[in-house]
C-alpha positions as CSV (number, residue, x, y, z in Angstrom):
1,M,0.0,0.0,0.0
2,S,1.3,3.4,-0.9
3,A,1.4,6.6,1.3
4,I,-1.0,8.3,-1.3
5,D,-4.0,7.5,-3.3
6,A,-3.9,10.5,-5.6
7,A,-1.8,13.5,-6.8
8,V,-3.3,16.8,-7.8
9,I,-1.2,19.1,-10.0
10,G,-1.8,22.7,-10.9
11,C,-0.1,24.7,-13.7
12,S,-0.5,27.7,-16.0
13,A,2.0,29.4,-18.2
14,G,4.6,26.9,-19.3
15,G,2.6,24.1,-17.9
16,L,2.6,21.7,-21.0
17,Q,6.3,21.4,-20.9
18,A,6.3,20.9,-17.1
19,L,3.6,18.3,-17.2
20,Q,5.5,16.4,-19.9
21,Q,8.6,16.4,-17.8
22,I,6.6,15.0,-14.8
23,L,4.4,12.5,-16.7
24,R,6.9,10.9,-19.2
25,P,9.1,9.1,-16.6
26,L,6.2,7.9,-14.4
27,P,5.7,4.1,-14.6
28,A,2.5,2.5,-15.9
29,D,2.1,0.7,-12.5
30,L,2.2,3.9,-10.5
31,G,-0.9,2.9,-8.7
32,I,-2.4,6.4,-7.9
33,A,-4.7,8.8,-9.8
34,I,-3.2,12.0,-11.1
35,I,-5.6,14.9,-11.5
36,V,-4.5,18.0,-13.3
37,V,-5.8,21.6,-13.6
38,S,-4.0,23.6,-16.3
39,H,-5.2,27.1,-17.3
40,V,-6.4,26.6,-20.8
41,S,-8.4,28.7,-23.2
42,P,-12.2,28.5,-22.3
43,N,-13.2,28.8,-25.9
44,R,-11.6,25.8,-27.6
45,T,-11.0,22.1,-27.2
46,S,-7.9,21.4,-25.2
47,L,-5.1,19.5,-26.9
48,L,-3.7,18.5,-23.6
49,P,-5.2,15.1,-23.4
50,Y,-3.8,14.3,-26.9
51,L,-0.3,15.9,-26.2
52,L,0.1,14.3,-22.8
53,G,-1.4,10.9,-23.8
54,R,1.4,10.6,-26.5
55,I,4.1,10.7,-23.8
56,S,2.5,9.2,-20.8
57,N,2.7,5.6,-19.7
58,L,-0.7,6.1,-18.0
59,P,-4.0,6.7,-19.9
60,V,-4.9,10.4,-20.1
61,S,-8.4,11.8,-20.5
62,E,-10.6,14.7,-19.5
63,A,-12.6,14.1,-16.4
64,E,-16.3,13.7,-16.7
65,E,-19.2,14.5,-14.4
66,R,-19.8,11.7,-11.8
67,E,-16.9,9.6,-13.2
68,P,-15.1,7.6,-10.5
69,V,-11.4,8.6,-9.9
70,L,-9.4,5.5,-10.8
71,S,-5.9,4.7,-9.9
72,G,-3.4,4.4,-12.8
73,H,-5.0,7.2,-14.7
74,V,-4.3,10.9,-15.5
75,Y,-7.4,13.2,-15.6
76,L,-7.4,16.7,-16.9
77,A,-10.0,19.4,-16.1
78,P,-12.1,20.3,-19.2
79,P,-11.8,23.9,-20.4
80,N,-14.1,26.3,-18.8
81,Y,-15.1,24.0,-15.9
82,H,-14.0,23.9,-12.3
83,L,-13.0,20.3,-11.5
84,L,-14.0,19.0,-8.0
85,I,-13.6,15.7,-6.3
86,E,-16.6,14.7,-4.2
87,P,-16.1,12.9,-0.8
88,D,-17.0,9.5,-2.6
89,R,-14.1,10.2,-5.0
90,T,-16.1,10.9,-8.1
91,F,-15.6,14.0,-10.2
92,A,-17.9,17.0,-10.3
93,L,-17.7,19.8,-12.9
94,S,-18.9,23.4,-12.0
95,V,-19.4,26.6,-13.9
96,D,-19.3,28.6,-10.7
97,E,-17.6,32.0,-10.7
98,R,-13.9,32.2,-11.6
99,V,-11.3,31.9,-8.9
100,C,-8.0,33.9,-9.3
101,N,-9.7,35.0,-12.6
102,V,-9.6,31.5,-14.1
103,R,-11.9,28.5,-14.6
104,P,-10.8,25.7,-14.0
105,A,-8.9,26.9,-11.0
106,V,-6.3,25.0,-9.2
107,D,-7.5,26.2,-5.7
108,V,-10.9,24.6,-6.4
109,L,-9.5,21.1,-7.3
110,F,-7.1,21.1,-4.4
111,A,-9.5,22.2,-1.8
112,S,-12.1,19.5,-2.8
113,A,-9.3,16.8,-3.1
114,A,-8.0,17.7,0.4
115,V,-11.3,16.8,1.8
116,A,-11.8,13.7,-0.3
117,Y,-8.3,12.3,0.3
118,R,-7.0,14.0,3.5
119,Q,-3.5,12.7,4.3
120,R,-3.5,10.3,1.3
121,L,-3.0,13.1,-1.2
122,A,0.0,14.9,-2.8
123,G,-0.5,18.5,-4.1
124,I,1.9,19.8,-6.7
125,V,2.0,23.5,-7.8
126,L,4.0,24.2,-11.0
127,T,4.8,27.1,-13.2
128,G,2.1,29.8,-13.6
129,A,1.6,33.6,-13.6
130,N,-0.8,34.1,-10.8
131,A,-1.4,33.0,-7.2
132,D,-3.8,30.2,-8.0
133,G,-3.0,27.0,-6.1
134,A,-1.5,28.6,-3.0
135,Q,-4.7,28.5,-1.0
136,G,-5.5,24.9,-2.3
137,L,-2.1,23.7,-1.2
138,K,-2.7,25.2,2.2
139,A,-6.0,23.1,2.4
140,I,-4.0,20.0,1.5
141,A,-1.3,20.8,4.2
142,N,-4.1,21.5,6.7
143,N,-5.5,18.0,6.0
144,G,-2.2,16.1,6.5
145,G,-1.3,15.7,2.7
146,F,2.1,16.2,1.0
147,C,2.9,19.5,-0.6
148,I,5.3,19.9,-3.4
149,V,6.2,23.1,-5.4
150,E,8.3,23.4,-8.5
151,D,11.5,25.3,-7.7
152,P,10.5,29.0,-8.8
153,E,14.1,29.7,-10.0
154,A,13.7,27.2,-12.8
155,A,10.0,27.7,-13.5
156,V,8.9,29.4,-16.8
157,S,6.6,31.6,-14.8
158,D,7.5,31.8,-11.1
159,A,4.4,33.6,-9.6
160,M,2.4,30.4,-8.8
161,P,5.4,28.6,-7.1
162,R,6.3,31.7,-5.2
163,A,2.8,32.2,-3.9
164,A,2.5,28.5,-2.9
165,I,5.8,28.7,-1.1
166,A,4.8,31.9,0.7
167,T,1.5,30.2,1.9
168,V,2.8,26.7,2.8
169,A,6.3,27.1,4.3
170,A,6.5,23.3,4.8
171,A,6.1,22.6,1.0
172,K,9.0,20.6,-0.5
173,V,10.6,22.7,-3.3
174,L,11.9,20.4,-6.0
175,S,13.2,20.7,-9.5
176,L,10.9,19.4,-12.3
177,S,13.2,16.3,-12.8
178,A,12.9,15.4,-9.0
179,I,9.2,15.5,-8.9
180,P,8.5,12.3,-10.7
181,E,11.0,10.5,-8.4
182,E,9.3,12.0,-5.3
183,L,5.9,10.7,-6.5
184,V,7.2,7.3,-7.2
185,Q,8.7,7.2,-3.7
186,L,5.3,8.3,-2.1
187,C,3.7,5.4,-4.0
188,R,6.2,2.9,-2.9
189,Q,6.1,3.9,0.8
190,E,4.0,1.8,3.2
């Protein structure tokens, strides 16, 4: 049994490259769900499922309403919907107001996942140009989860990582290349 059941990842500007660096080395038998919010244009179909699906050893798809969260799968928030995880670990989609001027918002996913998974969750904040993710990461920390932030010195856009570090002092700050290793270690822990 692993230390976590799921990892939630949030990113914005520069996110595609960061997600590729994290997902590419992850093994097919990782044994957790990975749920991603990336700030994408609300007005068109996202190419993220296709682009990430080509390089990932895990299946990649957009999350759907009431779909159960399954281990060994990468889920992406669809454009223009907040993605939430219900306490029964199914997805919910919402068109509620924007948070941090975006929808989907990282904070919304992280806060709902923190309640659904408590200490069995890893939250990861990557590159991005606003403060989205900082409050959600705090919710994960407050529920006993693991908090990881991309090193802002190396991020394409450092605002999201810096906001997360300022809000959650205990977050582990790692390079993009070290984040997959950390996830694998969390999955291998008893």
